[in-house]
C-alpha positions, 0 to 999 in steps of 0.5 A, a space after each residue: 360194556 357201556 363205555 365200549 358202546 359209547 366209544 363205538 358210537 364215537 368211532 362211527 363218526 370218525 368214518 366219513 361214509 358211515 357218518 354221512 349215512 347216519 346223518 342222512 338217516 336221522 334227517 329222513 326220519 325227522 321228515 317222516 315224523 313231520 308227516 305224523 304231525 301235519 294235519 290234513 286240511 279240513 279236519 279237526 285233528 286237535 279234537 281227536 287228539 283231545 279225545 284220546 288224551 281224555 281216555 285214561 286207558 287208550 283204545 286197545 286192540 287193532 286200533 291202538 296197534 295201528 295208531 302205534 305203527 303210525 307214531 300217533 299220526 292217526 290220532 292227529 288226523 295227520 298226512 301220514 295217518 295210513 303209515 307205511 302199513 299199506 306198503 308192508 301189506 302189499 309186499 307180504 301179498 306179493 311174497 305169498 303169491 310168488 310162493 303159490 302162483 306159478 307164473 310169479 314163481 317163474 318170474 322171480 327166478 328170471 333176470 330182472 324178475 325181482 325188480 318187476 315184482 317190486 314194481 307190482 308191490 308198489 302198484 298194489 300199495 297205491 290200490 290199498 291206500 285208495 281203499 284204506 284212505 276212503 275207509 279212514 276218511 268216512 270213519 273220520 266223518 262219524 267218530 262217535 260210531 267208530 269210537 262208540 263215544 258221545 264226547 267227541 265232536 265231528 271232525 270234518 270242518 267242510 259243509 255237507 255239500 262239500 263232503 265229496 271234495 273232502 273225501 277225494 282230497 283226504 284219500 289223495 293226501 293219505 295215499 301221497 303220504 304213504 307213497 312218500 314214506 315208502 320212497 323215503 324208506 327206500 332212500 334210507 336203505 340205499 343211502 342211509 344205514 339200516 332197513 328204511 321201512 323197518 326204521 320208519 315203523 320203529 321210529 313211530 313205535 318209539 314216538 309213543 314213549 313219551 305217552 307211555 312215560 306219562 302213563 307210567 308216572 300216573 300208575 305210580 304217582 299217589 295222586 295219579 289217574 291210575 291207582 293200584 300199583 306200588 313199588 313192588 309192581 315197578 320192580 316186577 315190570 323192570 324184571 319182565 322187560 329185561 327178560 322179554 328183551 333178552 328172550 327176543 334177542 336170543 330167539 331172533 338170533 337163534 339158529 340150528 346149524 345143519 352141517 353140509 359137506 361138499 365133494 371134490 369136483 372138476 369144472 373144465 381143467 380146474 379141480 375144486 376141493 371139497 369142504 365143510 360148511 353149514 346151513 343155518 335154520 332160524 328158529 324164528 324164521 317167520 319173524 313178526 309176520 304171524 302176529 301181524 296176520 292174526 291181528 289183521 284177521 281178528 280186527 274185524 269179526 268182533 265189530 261185525 258180530 257186535 253190529 249184527 247183534 245190535 241190528 238184528 237183536 240176536 243175543 248169541 252174536 252179542 255174546 260172541 262179540 263180547 267173547 272176541 273182545 280185545 284180550 278176553 280169554 276166548 280172544 287169547 285162545 283164538 289169537 294164540 292158535 292163529 299165531 301157531 297156524 300162521 307161523 307154520 303157514 309162513 314157513 311152508 310158503 317161504 322155506 322151499 326144502 325141495 329147491 334147497 335139496 336140489 341145489 345141494 345135489 347140483 353143487 355136489 353138497 350133501 348132509 352127512 348121514 343123509 342121502 341126497 335128493 328126497 331124503 335130504 328134503 325130508 330131513 330139512 322138512 322135519 328139522 324145520 318143523 321141530 324148530 318152528 314149533 319152538 319159534 311159534 310158542 315163543 311168538 305166542 308168549 311174547 304176543 299175549 304178554 301185553 294183553 295180559 297186562 292190559 286186561 288183568 292188571 288194568 295197565 294202560 295200553 301205551 305202557 303194555 305195548 312196550 312189554 312184548 307184542 309186535 312193537 317190541 319184536 319189531 323195535 328189537 329186531 330192527 335195532 339188532 339189524 342196524 347195529 350189525 350194519 354199523 358194525 360191518 362198516 367199523 370192522 372194515 376200517 379196523 375199528 372195534 364193534 359193539 362187543 369186545 369180540 368185534 361183532 354182535 353175537 347170538 346164542 350160537 
């Protein structure tokens, strides 16, 4: 198996077009990593990096996840501190509005409508960058309050009377950095290999591997900073990692095949014969979106309740803030329920069984044993609801594994993030998609793919 994969990668460089695409992708990703290293003028990025390195367990929760998505850029006060997430958020908002807002739904079906919606997403990205950039600039002015720590010096190097110059400059640089990453991602999609935006997120996640490796060494070193782990834990973690990756691959590619029969039909003087096909319904139709939604919503309540409880001296609000602390039992319950809800919400907004049933009817297709029209729509709705439950339960399990390791086993968050959650879901999914694209180039030129059968296969 390993030898076959090595030979496949060698074959990739025997095809001039595929070789140029791979090298172009690698060069652009290297530029993206530079955006996570170059510090914004007027900020002491070294001090913030020192503060994070001084923590035995890195900051968990949404802040740690955000830092993971930016590849550690936020910890260095770098140009790419906002990462590509504002563009992802804008794209999600546009997709949801397209599903529920009538004029945009009509625009999506018109010629050139998708291009206009993509343009709207770019405009919205700029607005989100301006808002999030200003919030981040202000947060860097008061790092003690943000991190609730006194052992960090002020990060802004400008004098007090230059504070607005600092804010405007920082917002513009952060916005420009995100727009540059967005443009580079589109260039990878057009001229490279794989989905550019997803690869930028993945390379940021993988950039945390050295920090995770150092933390892992501390866990199992006799004189390490983190005690309480032995070789038995190492074996258990390796088995857990293998099982989680295998489960993600299986569920990501799993689908239910709905058979579709097409009747014989005449178009003008031509008669087209009928045939049998199938409609694939993905088990994990929502992908990683429900986890992102749940994390984004739970990012703020705990901080708000804590602030109000301290300001107004209300014990109930302080207790509620403690209950919503990252990986606390109540937090896990709320987090799991929100993932279940958003999984069904995403499927309800993106999977249009009425349109699918109508298209089948117009093209002379039908599901054997099911009447065309409303009965087909009901059948697809019920089938999708059942398999979505399996996908939602899977997402819940994968999402809470890092939190359980972080909370109950006192594992560093850098290490725990690679045993499940959003990071592993994105990384494995993007790797599978990139391998499929590379494999399609190989098969067109009569080379073997990554597996002996010549294609990346799922469980079906």
